[in-house]
C-alpha positions as CSV (number, residue, x, y, z in Angstrom):
1,M,-52.7,-173.8,113.0
2,G,-53.4,-170.9,115.2
3,V,-50.5,-169.4,117.6
4,P,-50.8,-170.9,121.3
5,R,-52.4,-168.8,123.6
6,G,-49.3,-168.9,126.2
7,A,-46.8,-168.1,123.1
8,G,-49.0,-165.1,122.2
9,R,-49.1,-163.8,125.7
10,R,-45.5,-164.3,126.0
11,L,-45.0,-162.2,122.9
12,M,-47.2,-159.4,124.1
13,R,-45.3,-159.1,127.3
14,R,-42.0,-158.9,125.1
15,V,-43.5,-156.1,123.1
16,R,-45.0,-154.1,126.0
17,M,-41.6,-154.5,127.7
18,R,-39.6,-153.1,124.6
19,L,-42.2,-150.4,124.1
20,L,-41.5,-149.4,127.6
21,F,-37.9,-149.3,126.9
22,V,-38.5,-147.0,123.7
23,F,-40.4,-144.6,125.7
24,F,-37.8,-144.6,128.5
25,A,-35.1,-144.0,126.0
26,F,-37.1,-141.1,124.4
27,G,-37.7,-139.7,127.8
28,V,-34.0,-139.5,128.7
29,G,-33.0,-138.2,124.9
30,A,-35.8,-135.6,125.4
31,A,-34.6,-134.5,128.9
32,L,-30.8,-134.5,127.8
33,A,-31.5,-132.2,124.9
34,W,-33.6,-129.9,126.9
35,L,-30.9,-129.8,129.7
36,Y,-28.2,-129.0,127.1
37,R,-30.1,-127.1,124.7
38,E,-27.8,-124.2,124.8
39,L,-24.8,-126.3,123.8
40,I,-26.8,-128.1,121.1
41,F,-28.1,-124.9,119.7
42,F,-24.6,-123.4,119.6
43,W,-23.4,-126.8,117.8
44,L,-26.1,-126.5,115.1
45,Y,-25.5,-122.7,114.7
46,A,-21.6,-123.3,114.2
47,P,-22.0,-124.0,110.3
48,A,-23.6,-120.5,109.7
49,R,-20.3,-118.9,111.3
50,G,-22.2,-116.0,112.9
51,S,-23.8,-114.9,110.1
52,L,-27.4,-115.4,111.0
53,S,-28.0,-111.9,112.3
54,S,-26.3,-108.7,113.4
55,F,-27.2,-109.4,117.0
56,G,-23.9,-111.6,117.9
57,G,-24.6,-114.1,115.0
58,L,-27.5,-115.4,116.9
59,P,-30.8,-116.0,115.1
60,I,-34.0,-114.0,115.8
61,Y,-37.4,-114.6,116.8
62,T,-40.4,-112.5,116.3
63,S,-43.1,-113.7,118.3
64,P,-43.2,-114.5,122.2
65,T,-43.5,-118.3,121.9
66,E,-41.2,-118.9,118.9
67,A,-37.9,-119.6,120.8
68,F,-39.8,-122.0,123.5
69,G,-41.6,-123.7,120.7
70,V,-38.4,-124.4,118.8
71,T,-36.8,-125.6,122.1
72,I,-39.5,-128.0,122.7
73,S,-39.3,-129.3,119.3
74,L,-35.6,-129.7,120.0
75,A,-36.3,-131.7,122.9
76,M,-38.7,-133.9,121.1
77,K,-36.1,-134.7,118.2
78,G,-33.5,-135.5,120.7
79,G,-35.8,-138.1,122.4
80,M,-36.6,-139.5,118.9
81,A,-32.8,-139.6,118.1
82,A,-32.4,-141.4,121.6
83,A,-35.2,-144.0,121.2
84,F,-34.5,-144.9,117.5
85,P,-31.6,-147.1,118.3
86,V,-33.4,-148.9,121.1
87,A,-36.6,-149.3,118.6
88,T,-34.3,-150.8,116.0
89,Y,-32.7,-153.1,118.5
90,S,-36.0,-154.0,119.9
91,V,-37.6,-155.0,116.6
92,L,-34.4,-157.1,115.6
93,T,-34.9,-159.2,118.9
94,L,-38.7,-159.4,118.1
95,V,-38.0,-160.8,114.6
96,S,-34.8,-162.8,115.2
97,P,-36.5,-166.0,116.0
98,L,-38.2,-165.8,112.5
99,L,-34.6,-165.6,110.8
100,G,-32.2,-168.2,110.1
101,R,-28.6,-168.6,111.8
102,K,-27.0,-166.9,108.7
103,Q,-29.5,-164.2,108.4
104,R,-29.4,-163.2,112.0
105,R,-25.6,-163.0,111.8
106,F,-26.1,-160.9,108.5
107,V,-28.3,-158.4,110.3
108,L,-26.4,-158.4,113.6
109,W,-22.9,-157.9,112.3
110,F,-23.3,-156.2,108.8
111,F,-26.4,-154.5,108.2
112,T,-27.3,-152.8,111.6
113,P,-23.7,-151.4,112.1
114,A,-24.0,-150.4,108.3
115,F,-27.3,-148.9,108.7
116,F,-26.3,-146.5,111.6
117,L,-22.9,-145.6,110.0
118,C,-24.6,-144.7,106.3
119,Y,-26.9,-142.3,108.5
120,L,-24.1,-140.9,110.7
121,G,-22.1,-140.4,107.5
122,G,-24.9,-138.4,105.8
123,A,-25.4,-136.2,108.7
124,A,-21.6,-135.6,109.0
125,F,-21.6,-134.6,105.4
126,V,-24.5,-132.2,105.9
127,Y,-22.8,-130.7,109.1
128,F,-19.2,-130.4,107.9
129,V,-19.5,-129.9,104.0
130,M,-23.2,-128.9,102.9
131,L,-24.2,-126.4,105.5
132,P,-21.1,-124.4,105.7
133,A,-21.1,-124.0,101.9
134,G,-24.6,-123.5,101.6
135,M,-24.9,-120.9,104.3
136,R,-21.7,-119.1,103.2
137,Y,-23.4,-118.6,99.6
138,L,-27.1,-117.7,100.8
139,L,-25.9,-115.3,103.6
140,N,-23.5,-113.4,101.4
141,F,-25.5,-113.4,98.2
142,G,-27.7,-110.2,99.0
143,T,-25.5,-108.4,101.3
144,N,-25.7,-105.3,99.1
145,I,-29.2,-105.2,98.8
146,A,-30.6,-106.6,102.4
147,V,-29.3,-107.3,105.7
148,A,-29.6,-111.1,107.2
149,Q,-31.7,-111.6,110.1
150,I,-32.6,-115.1,110.1
151,R,-35.4,-116.3,112.2
152,I,-34.6,-119.3,114.8
153,S,-37.6,-121.4,113.6
154,E,-36.8,-121.0,109.7
155,Y,-33.1,-122.0,110.4
156,M,-33.7,-124.8,112.8
157,S,-36.3,-126.3,110.1
158,L,-33.8,-126.2,107.3
159,V,-31.0,-127.7,109.5
160,T,-33.1,-130.3,111.1
161,A,-34.6,-131.3,107.5
162,L,-31.2,-131.4,105.9
163,L,-29.6,-133.7,108.8
164,F,-32.8,-136.2,108.4
165,W,-33.3,-136.5,104.7
166,V,-29.7,-136.5,103.7
167,G,-29.0,-139.1,106.5
168,V,-31.8,-141.3,104.8
169,M,-30.4,-140.8,101.4
170,F,-26.9,-142.2,102.5
171,E,-28.8,-145.3,103.1
172,L,-29.5,-146.0,99.4
173,P,-26.2,-147.8,98.7
174,L,-27.3,-150.4,101.7
175,V,-30.8,-150.6,100.6
176,M,-29.7,-151.6,97.0
177,F,-27.2,-154.1,98.5
178,L,-30.0,-155.6,100.6
179,L,-32.6,-155.8,97.8
180,A,-30.1,-157.4,95.4
181,K,-29.1,-159.9,98.2
182,L,-32.7,-160.8,98.8
183,K,-33.1,-160.9,95.0
184,L,-35.9,-158.7,95.0
185,V,-34.1,-155.9,92.8
186,G,-31.1,-157.5,90.9
187,Y,-28.2,-155.7,89.6
188,D,-29.6,-155.7,86.0
189,R,-32.9,-153.9,87.2
190,W,-30.8,-151.2,89.0
191,K,-28.7,-150.8,85.8
192,K,-31.6,-149.7,83.7
193,F,-32.5,-146.9,85.9
194,H,-28.9,-145.6,85.7
195,K,-29.7,-143.1,83.0
196,Y,-32.3,-141.5,85.0
197,V,-30.4,-141.2,88.0
198,P,-28.9,-137.6,87.6
199,L,-32.4,-136.1,86.8
200,A,-33.8,-137.7,89.7
201,A,-31.1,-136.7,92.0
202,F,-31.4,-133.0,91.3
203,I,-35.2,-133.2,91.6
204,L,-34.6,-134.8,95.2
205,G,-32.1,-131.9,95.7
206,A,-34.6,-129.5,95.0
207,I,-37.2,-131.0,97.2
208,I,-34.9,-131.8,100.1
209,T,-33.6,-128.2,100.2
210,P,-36.4,-126.0,100.9
211,T,-34.2,-122.9,99.6
212,F,-34.4,-124.1,96.1
213,D,-31.2,-122.8,95.2
214,M,-28.8,-124.5,92.5
215,I,-25.8,-124.7,95.3
216,N,-27.6,-126.7,97.8
217,S,-29.6,-128.6,95.3
218,T,-26.3,-129.6,93.7
219,L,-24.7,-130.4,97.1
220,V,-27.5,-132.9,97.7
221,A,-27.7,-134.2,93.9
222,V,-23.9,-135.2,93.5
223,P,-23.8,-137.4,96.4
224,I,-27.1,-139.0,95.3
225,I,-25.5,-140.0,92.1
226,A,-22.3,-141.3,93.8
227,L,-24.3,-143.3,96.3
228,F,-26.1,-144.8,93.5
229,E,-23.1,-145.8,91.7
230,V,-21.5,-147.3,95.0
231,G,-25.0,-149.2,95.4
232,L,-24.8,-150.3,91.9
233,F,-21.4,-151.9,92.6
234,L,-22.7,-153.6,95.9
235,S,-25.5,-155.2,93.9
236,W,-23.0,-156.2,91.3
237,M,-21.1,-157.9,93.9
238,V,-24.1,-160.2,95.0
239,R,-25.4,-160.9,91.4
240,P,-26.3,-164.4,90.7
241,R,-23.6,-166.2,88.7
242,V,-23.3,-169.2,86.6
243,K,-24.3,-172.3,88.6
244,G,-21.0,-173.8,90.5
245,H,-19.4,-170.2,90.8
246,R,-19.3,-168.0,93.5
247,S,-20.2,-164.2,93.4
248,L,-17.7,-161.7,94.4
249,W,-19.6,-161.1,97.9
250,Q,-19.2,-164.9,98.7
251,K,-15.5,-164.9,97.7
252,V,-14.9,-161.7,99.7
253,K,-16.7,-163.4,102.7
254,A,-14.6,-166.5,102.1
255,L,-11.5,-164.6,102.2
256,A,-12.5,-162.6,105.4
257,K,-13.4,-166.0,106.9
258,R,-9.8,-167.5,106.2
259,G,-8.3,-164.3,107.3
260,W,-10.1,-164.3,110.4
261,T,-9.3,-168.1,111.2
262,A,-5.7,-167.6,110.4
263,F,-5.3,-164.8,112.8
264,W,-7.3,-166.6,115.5
265,T,-5.4,-169.6,115.1
266,A,-2.1,-167.6,115.5
267,V,-3.5,-165.8,118.7
268,R,-4.3,-169.3,120.1
269,G,-0.8,-170.8,119.3
270,G,0.7,-167.8,120.8
271,D,-1.4,-168.5,124.1
272,D,-0.4,-172.0,124.0
273,V,3.4,-171.2,123.9
274,L,2.9,-168.6,126.6
């Protein structure tokens, strides 16, 4: 059976409307990033602690268009950062009719918030831990043989790459949990990969950090190993059990539901008394 013409037109109107929202969010984000570019650059320079050059600690540029090009790139990335949550919400609203009631609740109340929190956790790790430690080591390594004069394009490429890719890597436990819950890749399969994780983590660390030094590679690899362990535990929570027995995840959900019901009953009881 084909899709009714009226339903197809309604779907296309919904898609176009959501695309307009995404483009609008992109424009707003890009405009704000351009408007507050000096503040954003200052925020991104902070982990280097004034060691990027001998000119007030600011990075340098060596071509007339370099600083302008980096600023345009920053505005585009600001637009993408603003458009991504809107695009995510738009996709969820489009596919929600295809999901069951429990699946919609899972995506709305757990997966979507956890997705953004994991990414923000990865970005925070880069900004507050990895960049200060890595910059301190790299910019002080050759002080007796050379003077640091870091180009703005090279510094911004490093910072934005780390903020993006390490943020993506922090989604690993959530992805492992989701695949195990959907019964696509179970706990036993993930456990078989366990012995290869350290080597893979250091390879990924070397790929993600363009500097190729062991300090930054280790700072990336260790969290990847820890994140895999967290994901392994989460996949263990939802692993299939013997028929008639609930998984740990089901028990946790049941306990949370009972706690919420008891809390809500107590609140309603208090309202009745008042």
